C-alpha positions in Angstrom: 10.5 10.2 8.7 13.3 11.8 6.9 12.7 14.7 4.5 15.0 15.7 1.6 14.9 18.4 -1.0 14.5 17.4 -4.6 17.9 18.9 -5.3 19.5 16.6 -2.7 17.8 13.7 -4.3 19.3 14.6 -7.6 22.8 14.8 -6.1 22.6 11.9 -3.8 20.0 9.5 -5.3 22.1 6.4 -4.9 22.9 7.1 -1.3 19.3 8.0 -0.4 17.9 4.8 -2.2 20.4 2.7 -0.2 19.3 4.2 3.0 15.6 3.6 2.2 16.3 0.0 1.4 18.3 -0.5 4.5 16.1 1.3 7.0 12.7 0.6 5.3 11.9 4.2 6.4 10.1 6.4 3.7 11.7 9.6 2.7 9.6 12.7 1.9 10.9 14.6 -1.1 10.0 18.3 -1.2 9.9 20.8 -4.0 9.8 24.5 -3.3 9.2 23.7 0.4 6.1 21.6 -0.3 5.7 17.8 -0.1 6.0 16.3 -3.5 6.6 12.5 -3.3 7.5 9.7 -0.9 10.4 7.3 -1.6 9.5 3.9 -0.2 11.0 0.5 -0.3 9.4 -1.6 -3.1 8.7 -4.6 -0.9 7.1 -2.5 1.8 5.0 -0.7 -0.8 3.8 -4.0 -2.3 3.0 -5.4 1.1 1.0 -2.3 2.0 -0.9 -2.5 -1.3 -1.9 -6.1 -0.5 -3.1 -5.1 3.0 -5.1 -2.3 1.5 -6.8 -4.6 -1.0 -7.7 -6.9 1.9 -9.1 -4.1 4.0 -11.1 -2.8 1.0 -12.5 -6.3 0.5 -13.5 -6.6 4.2 -15.2 -3.2 4.0 -17.2 -4.3 0.9 -18.2 -7.5 2.8 -19.3 -5.5 5.8 -21.3 -3.2 3.6 -22.9 -6.2 1.8 -23.8 -7.7 5.2 -25.4 -4.5 6.4 -27.4 -4.2 3.2 -28.6 -7.8 3.6 -26.7 -9.1 0.6 -25.8 -12.5 2.1 -25.6 -16.1 0.9 -25.8 -19.4 2.6 -22.7 -21.2 3.8 -22.9 -23.7 1.0 -23.2 -21.0 -1.7 -20.3 -19.1 -0.2 -18.1 -22.2 -0.3 -19.1 -22.8 -4.0 -18.3 -19.2 -4.9 -14.9 -19.4 -3.1 -14.1 -22.6 -4.9 -14.8 -21.0 -8.3 -12.9 -17.8 -7.2 -9.8 -19.7 -6.1 -9.7 -22.0 -9.2 
């Protein structure tokens, strides 16, 4: 992963953004020698957010199963039908 100073970002923002879009590789921006923010491609960020939501849902489902909070197949289908409508 590439690292840039915040002052470099200020001077070369357009060039850095083009590179992020082209390579899809995040760029770490530092301030005073410390990590500050990451610049990431918008599509990649949105895709990762969707994956994270899915993983969080799976984790909640696994926890519910461990806790015995389960429903029948018929009830699950009905809930999914309402959820998807």
